[in-house]
C-alpha positions in Angstrom: 0.0 0.0 0.0 1.3 3.4 -1.0 1.2 5.7 2.0 2.8 8.7 0.4 0.6 11.8 0.4 0.2 13.6 -2.9 1.9 16.9 -3.5 0.3 19.8 -5.3 2.6 22.6 -6.4 1.0 26.1 -6.8 2.9 28.7 -8.9 1.9 32.3 -9.6 2.8 35.9 -9.4 5.3 36.7 -6.6 3.8 40.2 -6.0 0.1 40.0 -6.8 -1.5 37.5 -4.4 -4.6 36.9 -6.5 -6.4 36.4 -3.2 -9.7 35.1 -4.4 -8.2 32.3 -6.6 -5.5 31.6 -4.0 -8.0 31.2 -1.2 -10.0 28.6 -3.1 -7.0 26.7 -4.4 -5.5 26.5 -0.9 -8.8 25.3 0.6 -9.2 22.7 -2.1 -5.7 21.2 -1.6 -6.1 21.2 2.2 -9.5 19.5 2.2 -8.3 17.0 -0.4 -5.7 15.7 2.0 -2.7 16.7 -0.1 0.5 18.5 0.7 0.9 22.0 -0.7 4.2 23.0 -2.3 5.2 26.6 -3.2 8.4 28.6 -3.8 8.0 29.9 -0.2 7.9 33.6 -1.2 5.3 36.4 -1.5 2.3 37.1 -3.7 0.4 33.9 -4.7 2.9 31.8 -2.7 1.9 33.5 0.6 -1.8 33.8 -0.2 -2.4 30.2 -1.1 -0.3 29.0 1.9 -2.3 31.2 4.3 -5.6 29.6 3.0 -4.1 26.1 3.2 -2.9 26.3 6.8 -6.1 28.0 8.0 -8.3 25.3 6.6 -9.9 23.4 9.4 -9.2 19.6 9.4 -6.5 19.6 6.8 -3.8 16.9 7.1 -1.1 17.9 4.7 1.9 20.2 5.2 2.7 23.6 3.7 6.1 23.1 2.0 8.3 25.8 0.7 11.3 25.3 -1.6 13.5 28.3 -0.9 16.0 29.8 -3.3 19.4 30.9 -2.0 23.1 31.1 -2.6 26.4 30.4 -0.8 29.7 32.2 -0.7 33.0 31.1 0.7 34.6 33.1 3.5 37.7 32.0 5.4 37.2 28.3 4.8 33.4 28.3 5.5 30.3 28.7 3.5 27.9 31.5 4.2 24.3 31.0 3.1 21.6 33.5 2.4 18.1 33.2 0.9 17.1 35.1 -2.2 15.5 37.8 -0.1 14.1 38.6 3.3 10.7 37.4 2.2 11.8 33.8 2.0 10.4 31.8 3.5 7.0 33.5 4.1 5.6 33.2 7.6 2.9 30.5 6.7 5.4 27.9 5.4 5.5 25.0 7.8 8.4 23.0 6.3 11.0 25.1 4.5 13.6 23.3 2.3 16.6 25.6 1.8 18.5 25.3 -1.4 21.7 26.7 -2.7 20.0 27.4 -6.0 19.6 31.2 -6.7 17.6 30.8 -9.8 18.7 33.8 -11.9 17.6 31.8 -14.9 14.2 30.3 -13.8 14.6 27.4 -16.3 18.4 27.0 -15.8 20.1 24.2 -14.1 20.7 26.3 -10.9 17.0 27.1 -10.5 15.1 25.5 -7.6 12.1 25.4 -10.0 13.3 22.0 -11.0 12.8 20.8 -7.4 9.3 22.4 -7.3 8.2 20.6 -10.4 9.9 17.3 -9.8 8.4 17.0 -6.3 4.8 17.6 -7.5 2.1 15.2 -8.5 0.2 18.1 -10.0 1.2 21.7 -10.8 -1.5 24.4 -10.6 -0.6 27.7 -12.2 -2.3 31.1 -11.4 -1.6 34.3 -13.4 2.1 35.2 -13.2 5.3 36.4 -14.9 8.5 34.8 -16.2 9.0 32.6 -13.1 5.5 31.1 -13.4 6.1 30.6 -17.2 9.3 28.8 -16.5 7.7 26.5 -14.0 4.9 25.4 -16.3 7.4 24.9 -19.2 9.6 22.8 -16.9 6.5 20.8 -15.8 5.7 20.2 -19.5 9.2 19.0 -20.3 9.2 16.7 -17.3 5.8 15.3 -18.2 4.1 16.5 -15.0 0.4 17.2 -15.1 -0.3 21.0 -15.3 -3.5 22.9 -14.9 -3.6 26.6 -15.6 -6.3 28.4 -13.6 -6.9 31.4 -15.8 -9.9 33.6 -16.6 -10.2 35.1 -20.1 -8.3 38.3 -19.1 -5.5 36.5 -17.1 -2.0 36.0 -18.5 1.2 34.2 -17.7 4.2 36.3 -18.9 1.9 38.1 -21.3 0.5 34.9 -22.8 -3.3 34.6 -22.7 -5.2 31.4 -21.9 -5.8 31.0 -25.6 -2.0 31.3 -26.4 -1.2 28.7 -23.7 -3.9 26.4 -24.8 -2.4 26.5 -28.2 0.9 25.3 -26.7 -0.9 22.2 -25.3 -1.6 23.4 -21.7 -4.9 22.5 -20.0 -6.9 25.6 -19.0 -9.5 25.6 -16.3 -11.7 28.7 -16.0 -13.4 28.2 -12.7 -13.1 26.3 -9.4 -15.5 23.4 -10.3 -13.5 22.6 -13.3 -10.2 22.7 -11.3 -11.7 20.4 -8.7 -13.0 18.0 -11.3 -9.8 17.8 -13.4 -7.5 18.0 -10.3 -9.3 15.1 -8.7 -9.2 13.0 -11.9 -5.4 13.4 -11.8 -4.8 12.9 -8.1 -7.6 10.6 -6.9 -9.6 8.6 -9.4 -12.0 7.3 -6.7 -12.9 10.8 -5.7 -13.4 11.9 -9.2 -15.8 9.1 -9.9 -17.9 9.5 -6.7 -21.6 10.0 -7.4 -23.5 12.9 -6.0 -25.9 12.3 -3.1 -29.6 13.2 -3.3 -32.0 12.1 -0.6 -35.7 13.1 -1.0 -37.5 13.5 2.3 -41.0 14.6 3.2 -40.2 18.3 3.8 -36.9 18.8 2.1 -34.1 17.2 0.0 -30.6 16.5 1.3 -28.1 16.6 -1.5 -24.5 17.3 -2.4 -23.5 21.0 -2.5 -23.1 22.6 -6.0 -20.9 25.5 -7.0 -24.0 27.5 -8.1 -25.4 27.3 -4.6 -23.1 30.2 -3.6 -25.8 33.0 -4.0 -28.5 31.2 -2.0 -26.0 30.0 0.6 -24.7 33.5 1.2 -28.2 34.9 1.4 -29.4 32.4 4.0 -26.2 32.1 6.0 -25.6 35.9 6.4 -27.8 36.1 9.5 -26.7 36.8 13.0 -29.5 34.7 14.4 -28.0 31.7 12.7 -24.4 32.7 13.6 -25.2 32.9 17.3 -26.1 29.2 17.4 -23.0 27.9 15.6 -19.3 27.8 16.3 -17.2 30.7 15.3 -15.9 28.9 12.3 -19.2 30.0 10.7 -18.4 33.6 9.7 -20.4 36.7 10.2 -20.9 38.6 8.0 -21.2 35.7 5.6 -19.8 37.1 2.3 -19.8 35.6 -1.2 -16.1 34.9 -0.7 -17.0 32.9 2.5 -19.7 31.0 0.5 -17.3 30.1 -2.3 -14.6 29.0 0.2 -17.2 26.8 2.0 -18.3 25.2 -1.3 -14.7 24.5 -2.2 -14.3 22.8 1.2 -17.5 20.8 0.8 -16.8 19.7 -2.8 -13.2 18.7 -1.9 -13.9 16.3 1.0 -14.0 12.6 0.4 -15.9 10.7 1.5 -18.6 13.4 1.4 -19.9 14.5 4.8 -21.4 17.9 4.2 -24.7 18.4 2.4 -27.1 21.1 1.4 -30.7 21.2 2.6 -32.8 22.0 -0.4 -36.2 23.6 -0.6 -37.8 24.4 -4.0 -34.5 23.8 -5.8 -32.5 26.2 -3.6 -30.0 25.5 -0.9 -31.4 27.0 2.3 -29.2 25.3 4.9 -26.7 22.7 5.7 -26.4 19.3 7.4 -23.5 17.0 7.9 -21.4 14.9 10.2 -17.9 14.2 11.4 -16.5 10.7 11.9 -14.7 10.5 15.3 -11.2 9.0 15.4 -10.0 6.2 17.7 -10.7 5.4 20.5 -14.1 7.1 19.7 -14.0 5.5 16.2 -17.6 4.2 16.4 -19.0 7.7 17.2 -20.3 10.3 14.8 -21.1 13.9 15.5 -23.9 15.5 13.5 -24.7 19.2 12.9 -27.2 21.3 10.9 -28.4 24.9 10.3 -31.4 26.2 8.4 -32.3 29.6 6.9 -34.4 31.6 9.4 -37.4 31.9 7.1 -37.8 28.2 7.2 -37.8 27.8 11.0 -40.8 26.2 12.7 -41.9 24.0 9.7 -40.3 20.7 10.7 -37.6 20.9 8.0 -34.7 20.7 10.4 -36.1 17.6 12.1 -36.7 16.1 8.7 -33.1 16.8 7.6 -31.8 15.4 10.9 -33.8 12.2 10.4 -32.4 11.9 6.9 -28.7 12.4 7.8 -29.1 10.0 10.8 -30.4 7.3 8.5 -27.7 8.1 5.9 -24.9 7.7 8.5 -26.3 4.4 9.8 -26.6 3.0 6.3 -23.2 4.2 5.0 -21.3 3.6 8.2 -22.8 0.5 9.8 -20.1 0.3 12.4 -21.5 3.4 14.0 -22.8 2.8 17.6 -23.4 6.3 18.7 -24.5 9.6 17.1 -24.2 12.8 19.1 -24.9 16.5 18.7 -23.9 19.5 20.9 -26.1 22.5 21.3 -25.5 25.9 22.9 -27.2 26.3 26.3 -29.8 28.8 25.1 -30.8 27.0 21.9 -34.0 25.4 23.0 -35.4 25.1 19.5 -32.5 23.0 18.4 -32.9 20.8 21.4 -36.5 20.2 20.4 -35.4 19.2 16.9 -33.0 16.6 18.3 -35.7 15.2 20.6 -38.2 14.9 17.8 -35.5 13.0 15.8 -35.0 10.5 18.6 -32.0 11.9 20.3 -31.9 12.2 24.1 -30.1 14.6 26.4 -27.0 12.9 27.7 -25.1 15.6 29.7 -24.3 19.3 30.0 -20.7 20.1 29.2 -19.9 23.1 31.5 -18.0 26.0 30.0 -17.2 23.8 27.0 -17.3 26.4 24.2 -16.5 30.0 23.5 -19.0 32.2 21.8 -18.7 35.9 21.2 -15.9 36.0 23.7 -17.8 34.2 26.5 -17.4 30.6 27.9 -20.8 28.8 27.7 -22.3 25.4 28.4 -23.1 22.9 25.7 -25.9 20.4 26.0 -25.0 17.1 24.5 -27.6 14.8 22.9 -27.1 11.2 21.8 -28.7 8.5 19.8 -27.5 5.0 20.5 -27.9 2.1 18.2 
């Protein structure tokens, strides 16, 4: 069995961070369970690494291949990196090289290490260094995906120019996820979407075009106050797209949309606990405020409970934790067959205050 974790190299402009693209790419790599590799500098390299290391639940490491040079003084070698910005603060494992890289495709460029270490190279808009790395990847036979909009360029070359040179172009995040997964993980790429029709709603896989509806319903302080602080407020379109990248990248799939009238109006999901609690699952849910009081959350909870039991028959225990003031959610759990197990004193922080959490459980 091959235990080596896949490595995705991300290359791009060393000055312009392209934050929107970088945030989504970093989130995708983190949630896919891969290592991230960059050149360890500024711009895209910093932005994508920030997003990667901030991603909740990621398992891979943020690697940086650092350019540098040596000089001999009195019988010893002195080393210095290419500049004070190397490595950037978000790099977790820096590999320092003696390769200064004046010629980004030359033999003394650390770009060879970047490319040779990668299972996939993803390129964002950039300049001559980015262009050199994608050309090296092509020469070494490494898979390369260029994440470029119609007005983006790499060293002055448009997506059309680069496509004409034989490079694969992806225009949006769903295409990057689909093509990236087909290269890195065939099982993930072939996984079928989930759709469970219930009496009051549908539980289904998230879709990229859920972003507008997700942002509309999630941007509500009354929802935020009942969820952990990982759920942002205000809930922006950028937050919505980052969440969708997260949800679409996880395998096996554990986060689902609650659909009413063909629109995503909430979310429901679960987390598989690790040993020694390996037969326990924690469930969670939220619903747009305009749909409260209609039995939809209870219906969704029934549905996800049945899904977990069917897909993970080893499960002996499902649990959920509710903030001390959330009586409505406690009623949802009780209607779905969960019973109160205990009160966890001062177990969570919300809005800067330590609060109790009420734990509910359903035993098989």
